[in-house]
N, C-alpha and C positions, 0 to 999 in steps of 0.2 A: 593498437595507441587510442585510438576512438571509445576504444570499450572498456577501458581505462580511464580515463577523463570520464568518462560518465558517472563508471563508482565509486569515482573520486568527488563527483558532482554531488550524486546520491547521496553521501555519505554527509558533504556537507554542509545541504542544503536539509536534510533530515534531520542536523542537528541542528539551526537554526531554529527549523522547526517546533523542535523537541524545548529548546531552550526559553521561544517565544512562547508557548504555550506554557512552562511548566511555571516563569514567573509570572505567567499574568493569576493561576490557580497559588501561586506567590502572593500576589496581592489580593486577591481577594478573600486568602485564610488573613494576614493582617489584618486587613478589615473586620474579621469578626473572632480576631483575640486572641486567633487561635494558631500565630507561628511562633510562639517564644519558644518553642519545647524542643526535646531532643526528638522525639516523637516525634513529631510533624515534617523535620531536616529531613531524617531517616524516608520515610514517605515521603519527600519533595525527589531526595535524590535517586530513589527506586523506580520513582514515574519518569525521572529524567532518561533512565539509562534506559528502560521497559517505551518513550515514547519516540527515542533517538530513534533504535530498532525499528520500530513499526513505520516514523515516514521517512526514514531513508528507504524503508520497503516499496511504499507509497509516492517517493520521488522516482523513483528506480524503474516503477509499472508504469510511470507516463513516460518517462526515460524511450522505454521498449516499446510504446503506442505509435513513436515516430518511425521507430523500426520497419512498422506493418508496412507500408505503404512501397519499402523497400523489397519487402519481401515480396508482395505483390507483383509488381517489377519484376524480380529475376523470378517469380513463379510464371509470369505471362510468357516472358520469352523462351521457355521451356513447354509451353503449350504449340500442337501438334498443328502447323503451317496452313491445315486447308480450311477453309474460307467456313464450310459446313460443319464443320465435324464435333461432332457431339462428344465431348470430354467421356471419355468410359473411366473403369474404375483403373485396369490397367491403367492409364495414359495417371491419375491419378496418385496410385502407386509408385510409378518411378518421377511424379514431380516429389512426391512426399520427401521417399529417398535421398534426392538430387538436394530437398531445403534444408531437412533434415542433417546432412554433411555439409553446406555450407553454414545453418546458423543450427549448433547441436541445442542451445536452451529450446529450440522451437518440440520436439519430441512429445511434451504432456500436452500440446493442444492440438494437435494426432490421434493419440490417442483417444480422443471425444469424437473423433468426427468416424463414421460406420458406412459402411455401405450404402444404406437408407439413405441419409443423407445425400451421397455425391446423386444418387439416381432421383431423389427430389428436387436435386436444386439446376443437373439435365433434366426434366419434367418442365420447370417452369421455368426455365429458357436464362438461367442465369450459365457463369460459366464457374469451373472448378476455383476459379482464381478467388473469385467474390467469393465462396466456402472458404476456402482457405484467409483470406483478408478478414468477415464475416467474423469467421468462431476464433479465430485471437484476438480480436477487438473484443467483443465480448467475455472470452480470458481473459485480457488485461482489467476489464472495467469485472467484474466480479472481483478480481485479486484486489484492485485498488478500496473495492468496498467491504470486504473483509479487510481490510488492511485498517479501512477508517473506524470498522464496526471492534475491532480490539483496541484500537486506540482510546474510541471514548468510553471501552469497559472499562479501558484501566486506569483513566481521570474519575469517571464517578465510582470505582472503588480506593481508589484515591483521596479525591473528599471523603468518601464515606468512613474511613479511615481516621481521619485528620477529625472530623466532625465531631465524628459521637466515643472517639478516645483522649479524645483533649477535651481541659476544660475552657473552657474562656479565662481571660485573664482576670482580676478584680483589681483597680489601678486607683481603689477606694477606702478614705482614712477615713477607719474609726475614731471622732475625738471622741469618747467614754473611753477608748479604749490605750490608749497615748500613755498612759503611767507606764503599762505591763511595757512597753516600749525601752523604756531607759532605766 
């Protein structure tokens, strides 16, 4: 039930962030006298949908970072109890299988860990749990960075579309041409 709440919270806060971002773009367009055309409204609507998706995924990733410590504690409970045991690849595979059973979305993180990583962590005095949590945190941080880059790209593309394809409105009246109005 907690995961459903996090998903709903991610969508809600992602939508709030996207609305604020889209309103900021709209205010900028209004100040540049380019917010009066249908094209601007269409571009802003598409930007809003795109931004809701990207922001929701970013907020979801932030929620996921909160689970990394829980997964680390779970993995720590699965470690061999010998005080000086150096974790082996077999220990890692056993822990990996149990974590994947408990947290199915963690499979993508484990695909990035190979035997060399395990050996280098063991040789440097770090534990497999530290390897797992470090890899999860770096994967989530990279995911958030990619979402932010896509969002920035979408905003820049929307701004370029609005600024290039909409001419600013001219609200001045030509006094010499008043006769043609009547």
